[in-house]
Structures are given as C-alpha cells and as structure tokens.
N, C-alpha and C positions, 0 to 999 in steps of 0.2 A: 529753778536754775541753781546749780551747785555754787556755793560760795567759793571765792578764789582760793581760800585756805584748804578746801577739800577737793579741789580740782585734781583729777588724775588723768594723765595722758601717756600714750605710748607713741613714740616716734621711731620708725624703722629707718635704717640707713643714716644713723645720727652720729657717726664717729667724727664727721667733718662736714664742711660745706653747708648746703641748704638744710639738711636734716638737723645738723648741730645748731644752726641759726634759729630754727623753729623751736628746738628744745630750750635754748637760752631765753627766748622771748616768753615762753610759757613759764619757765622757771622764774623769770623776773616778776611774774604775777603771783608767785608763791605756790605754784603747782608742784605736785609730785610728778616727776617726769621719768619714765622708763626709757633710757637711752640705749637703743638696740642696734647692734651691728656685729660684724665679725672681727673687726680690728681691735685687739686687746693690747697691742704694743705699738706705740707711735713709731713710724718709719719702717715697719715690717713689710709694707707694700712699696713697690717701686714703680714709678711712672714709666711711660714709653721712652722718655728721655733719660732714663737711668737714675732719676733723682728719688730719694726716699720720700714717701708721701707722709706728711705729718698728720697727727690726730689719732685718737683712740677713744673707745667708749668710756674708759675710765677718766681720761682727761676731760672729755665733754661733760660727763656726769658731775665731776668736781666743779666745773665752771657753772653748771646749772645750780648747784648748791650755793656757790659763791654769789650768784645773781639773786638769791633770795628764795629759791625753791628747794626741792629735795631731789637730787639727781641719783638715779639708780641705774648702774650699768648692767646690761644683760647681754652676754655673748650668745648670739643666735645665728645659725646658718639658715637663711630664709629659703634655701632649696630643700630643707628637710622638714617635712610636716610635723614630725614629733618634736622638733625644736620649737616650732611655732606654737604647738599645743602647750608645751611646757612653759613658754613665755606667759601665756594668758592664765595658766594655772598659778603661776607665781604672782601675777597681778591680783588674782582673786584671793589668794591666801594672805598676801601682805597688805593689800589696800582695800579689798572688799568691794571695789567699784571700778568703773572705767567711764570717763566722760568724753575723751577725745582720742581718736586713733588717726595718726597720719601715716599713710602708706607711701613711703618715700624710697625704700630700698630698690636698687636696680643694679643689674650686672652690666656695668659700663666698661668700655675699653677705650683707651686714649686714641686708638687708631680708627675708631668708627667713622665711616663716611669719607675716608681718604682714598678709597679705591673702589672699583665695581664690587658688588657684594660677592660675586662668585670667585673673586681673587682674594677675598678677605678670609680670615680663619672662620671655620664653621661655628666656632664657639661664640661668635657674635650673636647667634640665635639664642643663647642662654638667657637673654633679657626677657624672652617670652615666658620663661620660668621665674627667674628672680627679677621681677619687674611687672609681671601681670598675674601669673598663676598664684604666686606666693601671697598676693594681696587678697585674692579670693579666699585663700586658706586662712589668712590672718583675720579677715573680717568675719569669716565663719566662726572662729573661736572667740572673737571679741564680741560678737553680736549679743549673746545672752547677758554679758556684763553691761553693755551699753543700754539695752532695753530695761534691765533691772534698775539702772540708775535713774530712770524716769525722764532723762533728757540726754541726748548724745550727739556726737558729730564725728563723721568719718570723712577724711579728706584724702583724695588720691592726688598725688603730684604727677601731673601729666605735662604735655607741652604742645606747642603750636603744630598743627598737622601738616602745614605746607613749608616748614622751615628747610627741610631737605639738607641738613648738615650732618646727619648721622646715618647709620645703617638702616635699611628697610625694616629689619626686625624691630628696631627701636620704635619706629612709628606705628608698627602693628601693635606693639605692647601699649603705647600711649593711647591709641584709638580704643583699644580694649578697655583701658581704665575709664575712659569717658562713658563707654557703654555700661560697664559694671556699676558705676555710680548711679546711672539712670535706672538700671534694673534693681539695684539694692533699695533705691528710694521707694519703690512700689511696695516692697515687703515692710519697710520701716515706716511707711506713711502714717499708720494709726498708732505708732509707738513713740512718737516724738523724738525720733533719731533722724538726723539729716545726713545724706550722703552727697558729697560734692566732689567734682573733679576740678582741680585748680591748675591753671597754666601760669607758671612764673615767667619772668623775662630771663635775660642773660644774667647770670650770677657771677659777680667778681670774686673769684677765689684764685689762689696761687695755682692750683692744679688746672682750673678752668682756663687761665691765661696760657698755660703750656699746651693744652689741648687745642685752643683756638689758634695759637701760633700767630702768624702774620695777619690773620683776620680779626684779631682782638680789637684793633683800633676802629675798624669798620663797625663792629658790634657795639663798641663803646659809644659811638655816635648815635646809636639808636636808644641809648639809655640803659645803663647798667644798674643792677640791684645789689645791695649788700645781702649776705646770706641770712640776715635777720628780718628783712622786709616782709617776706611772706608769713613769717611767724606773727608779725603784727597784724597782718591781714586776717590770719586765722583767729587771732584773739578778738578782732573786731567782729568776725562772723559769730563767734561764741557769745559775744555781748549783745548781739542783735536779738531782740525778743521775737522778731519775725524770721528767724533763721530758717525755719521749715519751708519758707517760700523759695529758698534757693536749692532745696533738696532735689536731686536728680539733674541739676544743671552743671554745665561746664563753664567755669567763670575765669576771666582773665584777671590775674592778681592786681595789676596796675590799675585796671578799671574799677575793680571793687575797692581797692585802697583809696582811690580818689573819691568814690562815693562815700566812704566811711570817714574821710578826712585823715587817713593814715599817712604819716611821713616816714621816710627812710633815714638812715644815719647821714650825717653831713658828708657831702661829697658824692652822693649817689642820686640818681634821677630816674626812678622807675617810669617806664612808658609802655603803653599798650603797643604791641607789635602786630595788631590786627591788620593794618594796611600793608604790612610786608609779608606776613606769614599766614594769613587767612583767619577765618572765624571758626568758632565751634560749629558743629552740625546744628542746623536750624532747630531741630527738636530739643537740643540741649542748651542752646544759647539763650541767656536771659533777655537778649535784645530781640529775639525772634528771627524770622526769616529775613 
C-alpha cells in the first residue's frame, strides 16, 4: 500500500462540486492531486439562470495544497483523446506513479430532464462522449501507471439508474460506467487494481440547488451530501486492505460510508436512495440479487 505521503491521484471534472470535494479530501491526506478540468477562470461559465458559475481548476488546486496536499491544476478537454493522453504523460513525468483515478467529468446541462428528449437540444447526447467514452480513454492511458504502482483504484462516478431526473443519454452514460467498471475489473484482477462504480446521493452545491429548483426541498428530505463526503468514502476504500473484494461492483456511497464509519460535514445527512431510485444491477451489487 502506498504511504499517504506518496499517494498520487487524478480527479477529472474537479473545478467545482463533487470532483473538487473529492480532490480536497485526498489533499487533506497529503496526496498529490491532479485537479483536471476545462475551467481555468472562475465565472467563465454561466448557468441556465444566467449566473456566473464559480470555481476553476487553479482555485481548486490551491485549496488542495492549503488542505495539506499538493494540488496540480491541469487544463484538459476530456472530449479530446490527445489531451487525455497528455494528462497521463504529465503524471508519469512529474510523479512517476498513479494510485487513484476518479472518473468524474461529465457534459452536464442545467436543463437536462426538464422536457421530452426530442424537444431538448441534441447536444445533451454529448454526455455519452464526455461522461462515458472519455473515461474509457482515461483509464486506458492510466492503466499502465496504476499497474506499475503495484496497487491501484479506479472509481467511476455514476448514479442511481431509476432516478429519472435527467436526460435519457445521462442514464445511458451512467449505466455504461457501471458496466465499464465490471469489465475493467476482469483485466485488473491479477494486478491488484480495483475498479469500482460509485453512486453518490444528491450533492448540495450552489449550482445543484439552481438545477433542482423547486424540487430541492424534496431531495433535501432524502438526505443531502456535502461535496466532500464521497471523497471520504473513496479514502476509506483505499484504506481497506480487502479493497479488491469490491472490484467490479457498483456501490452506493452512503451505504459504503456507513459500513466504514464515514461521517459527513456537520449539517449533512447522507442516506442511501436505494428504496427510491433502485438498486445496482444484481451482477454488480455487493448485496447480490
């Protein structure tokens, strides 16, 4: 197992929100964290409501460093294979190893799920590229580094299959992530690299509140997570000497967090949404059929 001081992680989609929260938690452990995203200037993106969206890779990387780690901002367009290849070349040249890859980047639109898919912009289908295909490409380039490290972890950030609050393409991408983790696990099985698909709950962020709109109080009653909670869960997975037993599985963050004794920040109450939004496929669910 790599010492905390030598832990190297790549988090895609880490300018803000969940990706940033995961990066901060790993940084708090003293890790070197590559904070990957497209946003280099805070406020350069605008929400559907016309508000500038805060957060950038440089701000997030600085916060990782302030938390006790080493944050390295990397501008990367996850729709461009050469950008992804260059990212992992940079990791190899600068750090010489990779222990954890979190595939979180996704082409999300604030208006997803608010109208029938044929009335929505066709660009909503882009999540099948930046949200599924890009993670196959990222893991392709990351795999040699993970294997060479002697122990590795790949986490796909997926979501409940029956939530039905986004565009159909969103759920196609998330189902694909569950299958990818299961398939990767077969190739990684003899190489001490675990591949896991992780279902977070609803994350309380400013942009998330705007997207959920009037539904946010309903979802709050189901238990909201801070952006940092799943980072703590991922840290607990890494600390588990039996981590490989989870490889190929689709796990619910709140359930795994309860098992590991992980707590969230004050004021948050992560809960499994299994009863509301369904279970992972029986082949992938640690609870079985």
